N, C-alpha and C positions, 0 to 999 in steps of 0.2 A: 345232861340238860334236857329239859322238857321242851318239846316243840309246841308252838302256839299256832292254832289254825285261825284263819280270818284274813281280813284286809286291813292294811295300814291306812291311816288318814290320807297319806299322799296318793295311794292307789285309788281310793274313793274319790278324791278331788279331781284326779285325772279323768276318771270316768264321767263325772259330772260336767267337766269342761268339754269333753268330746260330745256328750249329749247336747250341750248348749250350742256348740258349733253346728251340729247336724240340724237342730231345730231352727237356727237362723236361716238356713238354706231351705229347709223343707216347708215351713209354714207359709212364706210368701209364694212358693210354687203351688202349694195346695190352694191358696186363696185365688191365685190367677186361674187355676184349673176350674174352680167353682164359678168364677166370673165368666169364663169362656163358655162353660156349659149352660149357664143361664142365658147368655146371648143367643145360643142356639135355640133355646126355648122361645125367646122373644121373636127370633126370625121365623120360626115355624108357626107360631100363633098369628103373627102378622100376615104371613102368606095364606093361612087358613081364612082369616077375615077378608083378605082381598078376593079369595075364591068366592066367598059368600057375597061380596060386593058385586062381582061379575054375574053371579046368578040373579041378584036383585036387578042389575042393569038389564039383563036379558028379558026380564018380565016387565020392568017399569020404564025402560029407556032413559034412566037416570040413576046416578049413584045416590047414596044417602050419607048424611053426616050423623044421623042418629042410629047408633049401633043397636038400639032396641028394635029397629026395623028388621034386624038380622037375627033376632032372638038372643042377643047378647046384652050384658050390662053396658052402660055408657057412662064413663069410659070402661073399657074391658081391662080387668086386672089379670095378669097371667097367673097360672096355678102356683108358681113359686113366689108370688108377690114381689117380683123384681121389675116388672114393666106395667105401665098404664097405657093402653092403646086407645087412640081416638082418631076420628076421621074429620077431614075438612076438604073444602074445594082446593084444587091446585092453584097456585098463584096465577092470577089473571085469567083463569078459565072457569067456565060454568060447570056445575055438577053433571051436566049431560055430556061433558067432554072428558073430565078427569077428576079422580078423587085421590087424596093424599092421606095415607095412614101414618101416624106418628106413634112410635112406641117409646114413651118417655121413661127413662131409667129411674127407678125409685128404690128406696131402702138400700140394700147392700150393693146395688148395681150402678149407683149414681156415678162412680168414678169411671165406669166403662163407656158412658155416653148414650145418646139416643139413637134409635134406628128409624128410618123413614122408608116408605115404599109408596109409589104412586101407580095408578092403573096403566101407565105407559111403560112400566117396568124399571123406572129409575129408582135406585136404592142408594141410601147414604148411611154412613156410620161415622160419627165424629168428623163431619165435614169431608169425608172421603167418598168418592162416587162409587162405592162398592160396599158389600158386607164381607168383612174379613172374618173368617172363623178361627 
């Protein structure tokens, strides 16, 4: 008898099934990892803008809602195009007292929710009073 080398159809289908099972676990984990990474970028850029706001306040004794005053685009789009950051006065307070930065999730980040930071140090993410990484 002559021996045949190669794979049978059953062996090939078993490998395809195993790859499918691994993919159903790996792809959502990968997407979650990308979303968390982009959230970190949103937090970092929001903190950088707040630092610029504090420098502006030190010179002008007021915050600004126009990010162009800080040499940024208004609204500021993060480098990964996942957040649009804008400034406004805190609820019920004057700009000489408090500024609120809102990083609105856009594009692939929408499901992760928005980030906020005010000049008093209050942070929110998805209505939680903290930024969870």
